[in-house]
C-alpha positions in Angstrom: 140.2 111.6 55.8 137.0 112.5 53.9 135.6 114.0 57.1 136.4 110.9 59.2 138.9 110.8 62.0 140.6 107.4 61.8 142.8 105.5 64.2 145.3 103.9 61.9 147.9 103.0 64.6 147.5 99.2 64.0 147.4 99.7 60.2 150.5 101.9 59.6 153.0 99.0 59.8 150.8 96.9 57.4 150.2 99.6 54.8 151.3 98.1 51.5 153.0 101.4 50.5 154.9 101.7 53.7 154.2 103.3 57.1 155.7 106.6 56.0 152.7 107.1 53.6 150.4 107.7 56.6 151.2 110.9 58.5 149.2 110.6 61.7 147.5 113.8 62.9 147.0 115.2 59.4 144.2 115.3 56.8 145.2 112.7 54.2 142.2 113.2 52.0 144.0 114.6 49.0 146.8 112.1 49.2 144.3 109.2 49.5 142.3 110.4 46.6 145.4 110.8 44.4 146.4 107.2 45.0 143.1 105.3 45.7 140.3 107.4 44.2 137.0 108.4 45.6 135.5 108.1 49.1 133.7 104.9 48.1 137.2 103.3 48.0 137.8 104.4 51.6 134.5 102.9 52.7 135.4 99.6 50.9 138.8 99.5 52.7 137.2 100.2 56.1 134.7 97.3 55.5 137.2 95.0 53.8 140.5 93.4 54.7 141.7 96.4 56.8 138.5 96.6 58.9 140.3 95.2 62.0 143.2 97.7 61.7 141.4 101.0 60.8 138.8 102.5 63.1 136.6 105.5 62.6 136.9 107.4 65.9 135.2 110.7 65.0 134.4 113.2 62.3 135.5 116.7 61.4 134.4 119.5 59.2 137.1 120.9 56.9 138.5 124.2 58.0 137.6 127.0 55.6 139.2 130.4 55.2 137.6 133.3 57.1 135.3 135.5 55.0 136.9 138.6 53.5 136.5 141.9 55.4 133.6 144.1 54.4 134.4 146.9 51.9 135.2 150.3 53.4 132.3 152.6 53.9 
């Protein structure tokens, strides 16, 4: 989420909206932003009451589409 790889295994059962809202192994950035807003809100949650249940375990770069092929000669 937002370029962070999170271990949410301890948090899923405690998620106020239900465990089914967190699909492990997927990028939940768009879903998080729709419900909770900007990345600053994620940082607040990571530092706040869910700090013991959500851990940043890595980072990732969003996958982009390959560039279009060059025009024919």
